[in-house]
TIGU-325911 format. One record per residue (C-alpha): residue number from 1; residue in one letter; x, y, z. Coordinates in Angstrom, 1 decimal. Layout:
REM residues N
<rec><k>NUM</k><r>a</r><px>X</px><py>Y</py><pz>Z</pz></rec>
...
END
This chain:
REM residues 100
<rec><k>1</k><r>m</r><px>-14.4</px><py>25.7</py><pz>58.7</pz></rec>
<rec><k>2</k><r>k</r><px>-13.3</px><py>28.8</py><pz>56.9</pz></rec>
<rec><k>3</k><r>a</r><px>-12.4</px><py>31.8</py><pz>59.1</pz></rec>
<rec><k>4</k><r>i</r><px>-14.7</px><py>34.8</py><pz>58.7</pz></rec>
<rec><k>5</k><r>r</r><px>-12.8</px><py>37.9</py><pz>57.5</pz></rec>
<rec><k>6</k><r>t</r><px>-15.2</px><py>40.0</py><pz>55.6</pz></rec>
<rec><k>7</k><r>v</r><px>-18.9</px><py>40.8</py><pz>56.1</pz></rec>
<rec><k>8</k><r>a</r><px>-21.4</px><py>42.3</py><pz>53.7</pz></rec>
<rec><k>9</k><r>v</r><px>-24.3</px><py>44.3</py><pz>55.2</pz></rec>
<rec><k>10</k><r>i</r><px>-27.1</px><py>45.0</py><pz>52.7</pz></rec>
<rec><k>11</k><r>g</r><px>-28.9</px><py>48.1</py><pz>53.7</pz></rec>
<rec><k>12</k><r>a</r><px>-27.3</px><py>51.1</py><pz>55.4</pz></rec>
<rec><k>13</k><r>g</r><px>-30.2</px><py>52.5</py><pz>57.3</pz></rec>
<rec><k>14</k><r>t</r><px>-30.6</px><py>52.6</py><pz>61.1</pz></rec>
<rec><k>15</k><r>m</r><px>-29.8</px><py>48.9</py><pz>61.7</pz></rec>
<rec><k>16</k><r>g</r><px>-27.4</px><py>48.4</py><pz>58.8</pz></rec>
<rec><k>17</k><r>h</r><px>-25.0</px><py>51.2</py><pz>59.8</pz></rec>
<rec><k>18</k><r>s</r><px>-25.0</px><py>50.0</py><pz>63.4</pz></rec>
<rec><k>19</k><r>i</r><px>-24.4</px><py>46.4</py><pz>62.5</pz></rec>
<rec><k>20</k><r>s</r><px>-21.5</px><py>47.5</py><pz>60.2</pz></rec>
<rec><k>21</k><r>q</r><px>-20.0</px><py>49.4</py><pz>63.0</pz></rec>
<rec><k>22</k><r>v</r><px>-20.1</px><py>46.5</py><pz>65.4</pz></rec>
<rec><k>23</k><r>f</r><px>-18.5</px><py>44.1</py><pz>62.9</pz></rec>
<rec><k>24</k><r>a</r><px>-15.8</px><py>46.7</py><pz>62.1</pz></rec>
<rec><k>25</k><r>q</r><px>-15.1</px><py>47.3</py><pz>65.8</pz></rec>
<rec><k>26</k><r>a</r><px>-14.7</px><py>43.5</py><pz>66.2</pz></rec>
<rec><k>27</k><r>g</r><px>-12.0</px><py>43.6</py><pz>63.6</pz></rec>
<rec><k>28</k><r>f</r><px>-13.8</px><py>42.4</py><pz>60.4</pz></rec>
<rec><k>29</k><r>r</r><px>-13.7</px><py>44.1</py><pz>57.0</pz></rec>
<rec><k>30</k><r>v</r><px>-17.2</px><py>45.3</py><pz>56.2</pz></rec>
<rec><k>31</k><r>w</r><px>-18.8</px><py>46.0</py><pz>52.9</pz></rec>
<rec><k>32</k><r>l</r><px>-21.8</px><py>48.2</py><pz>53.5</pz></rec>
<rec><k>33</k><r>n</r><px>-24.3</px><py>48.3</py><pz>50.6</pz></rec>
<rec><k>34</k><r>d</r><px>-27.3</px><py>50.4</py><pz>49.8</pz></rec>
<rec><k>35</k><r>l</r><px>-29.0</px><py>51.5</py><pz>46.6</pz></rec>
<rec><k>36</k><r>q</r><px>-28.7</px><py>55.2</py><pz>47.4</pz></rec>
<rec><k>37</k><r>e</r><px>-25.4</px><py>57.1</py><pz>47.8</pz></rec>
<rec><k>38</k><r>d</r><px>-27.1</px><py>59.6</py><pz>50.2</pz></rec>
<rec><k>39</k><r>i</r><px>-28.0</px><py>56.8</py><pz>52.6</pz></rec>
<rec><k>40</k><r>l</r><px>-24.5</px><py>55.5</py><pz>52.5</pz></rec>
<rec><k>41</k><r>f</r><px>-23.1</px><py>59.0</py><pz>53.1</pz></rec>
<rec><k>42</k><r>r</r><px>-25.4</px><py>59.4</py><pz>56.1</pz></rec>
<rec><k>43</k><r>a</r><px>-24.5</px><py>55.9</py><pz>57.4</pz></rec>
<rec><k>44</k><r>r</r><px>-20.8</px><py>56.7</py><pz>57.3</pz></rec>
<rec><k>45</k><r>r</r><px>-21.4</px><py>60.1</py><pz>59.0</pz></rec>
<rec><k>46</k><r>r</r><px>-23.4</px><py>58.3</py><pz>61.8</pz></rec>
<rec><k>47</k><r>i</r><px>-20.7</px><py>55.7</py><pz>62.3</pz></rec>
<rec><k>48</k><r>a</r><px>-18.1</px><py>58.4</py><pz>62.6</pz></rec>
<rec><k>49</k><r>s</r><px>-20.3</px><py>60.3</py><pz>65.1</pz></rec>
<rec><k>50</k><r>n</r><px>-20.9</px><py>57.2</py><pz>67.1</pz></rec>
<rec><k>51</k><r>l</r><px>-17.2</px><py>56.4</py><pz>67.3</pz></rec>
<rec><k>52</k><r>t</r><px>-16.3</px><py>60.0</py><pz>68.3</pz></rec>
<rec><k>53</k><r>t</r><px>-18.9</px><py>59.7</py><pz>71.1</pz></rec>
<rec><k>54</k><r>q</r><px>-17.3</px><py>56.4</py><pz>72.2</pz></rec>
<rec><k>55</k><r>v</r><px>-13.9</px><py>58.1</py><pz>72.3</pz></rec>
<rec><k>56</k><r>e</r><px>-15.2</px><py>61.0</py><pz>74.3</pz></rec>
<rec><k>57</k><r>m</r><px>-16.8</px><py>58.6</py><pz>76.8</pz></rec>
<rec><k>58</k><r>g</r><px>-13.6</px><py>56.6</py><pz>77.1</pz></rec>
<rec><k>59</k><r>h</r><px>-15.0</px><py>53.4</py><pz>75.6</pz></rec>
<rec><k>60</k><r>l</r><px>-12.7</px><py>53.5</py><pz>72.5</pz></rec>
<rec><k>61</k><r>e</r><px>-9.1</px><py>54.6</py><pz>72.1</pz></rec>
<rec><k>62</k><r>k</r><px>-8.7</px><py>57.6</py><pz>69.7</pz></rec>
<rec><k>63</k><r>r</r><px>-6.2</px><py>55.7</py><pz>67.5</pz></rec>
<rec><k>64</k><r>k</r><px>-8.8</px><py>52.9</py><pz>67.0</pz></rec>
<rec><k>65</k><r>e</r><px>-11.4</px><py>55.3</py><pz>65.7</pz></rec>
<rec><k>66</k><r>g</r><px>-9.7</px><py>55.6</py><pz>62.3</pz></rec>
<rec><k>67</k><r>e</r><px>-8.9</px><py>51.9</py><pz>62.1</pz></rec>
<rec><k>68</k><r>v</r><px>-12.6</px><py>51.1</py><pz>62.5</pz></rec>
<rec><k>69</k><r>i</r><px>-13.6</px><py>53.6</py><pz>59.8</pz></rec>
<rec><k>70</k><r>k</r><px>-11.0</px><py>52.2</py><pz>57.4</pz></rec>
<rec><k>71</k><r>r</r><px>-12.5</px><py>48.7</py><pz>57.8</pz></rec>
<rec><k>72</k><r>i</r><px>-15.8</px><py>49.8</py><pz>56.3</pz></rec>
<rec><k>73</k><r>q</r><px>-16.2</px><py>50.1</py><pz>52.6</pz></rec>
<rec><k>74</k><r>a</r><px>-19.5</px><py>51.6</py><pz>51.3</pz></rec>
<rec><k>75</k><r>t</r><px>-20.8</px><py>50.7</py><pz>47.8</pz></rec>
<rec><k>76</k><r>t</r><px>-24.0</px><py>50.9</py><pz>45.8</pz></rec>
<rec><k>77</k><r>r</r><px>-22.9</px><py>48.1</py><pz>43.6</pz></rec>
<rec><k>78</k><r>v</r><px>-24.1</px><py>44.6</py><pz>44.3</pz></rec>
<rec><k>79</k><r>p</r><px>-21.0</px><py>43.0</py><pz>42.8</pz></rec>
<rec><k>80</k><r>g</r><px>-19.1</px><py>45.0</py><pz>45.4</pz></rec>
<rec><k>81</k><r>v</r><px>-20.4</px><py>42.7</py><pz>48.2</pz></rec>
<rec><k>82</k><r>t</r><px>-20.1</px><py>39.3</py><pz>46.5</pz></rec>
<rec><k>83</k><r>g</r><px>-17.5</px><py>36.9</py><pz>47.7</pz></rec>
<rec><k>84</k><r>r</r><px>-17.8</px><py>38.0</py><pz>51.4</pz></rec>
<rec><k>85</k><r>d</r><px>-17.8</px><py>35.4</py><pz>54.2</pz></rec>
<rec><k>86</k><r>v</r><px>-21.0</px><py>36.5</py><pz>55.9</pz></rec>
<rec><k>87</k><r>f</r><px>-24.0</px><py>38.4</py><pz>54.6</pz></rec>
<rec><k>88</k><r>t</r><px>-26.7</px><py>40.2</py><pz>56.7</pz></rec>
<rec><k>89</k><r>h</r><px>-29.7</px><py>42.1</py><pz>55.5</pz></rec>
<rec><k>90</k><r>p</r><px>-31.3</px><py>44.1</py><pz>58.4</pz></rec>
<rec><k>91</k><r>i</r><px>-35.1</px><py>44.5</py><pz>57.9</pz></rec>
<rec><k>92</k><r>t</r><px>-37.5</px><py>46.1</py><pz>60.4</pz></rec>
<rec><k>93</k><r>v</r><px>-40.8</px><py>44.7</py><pz>61.5</pz></rec>
<rec><k>94</k><r>v</r><px>-42.5</px><py>47.7</py><pz>59.9</pz></rec>
<rec><k>95</k><r>q</r><px>-41.0</px><py>46.8</py><pz>56.5</pz></rec>
<rec><k>96</k><r>i</r><px>-42.2</px><py>43.2</py><pz>56.9</pz></rec>
<rec><k>97</k><r>s</r><px>-45.7</px><py>44.2</py><pz>57.9</pz></rec>
<rec><k>98</k><r>r</r><px>-46.0</px><py>46.5</py><pz>54.9</pz></rec>
<rec><k>99</k><r>r</r><px>-45.4</px><py>43.5</py><pz>52.7</pz></rec>
<rec><k>100</k><r>l</r><px>-48.1</px><py>41.3</py><pz>54.3</pz></rec>
END
């Protein structure tokens, strides 16, 4: 079985940015994808804020904060996420129910 090294997260909203952060903190390279640059910008800002909070609370070493951020690449291009080992597409129950 091939070792998992990179993860693609499709959708950078509430769940997507959090999932990206968890994978990055676990040591994986993450490609965070969304169609809109402003959503990616907000996602990266939220991740940085979450990490700062973890440092302030003593749950994360300050030196690891930057390492985690460097593991996350944000892109609006779908080809930017191809070739990854794992893909995840977070979707909320509200989005599903709207489609029914």
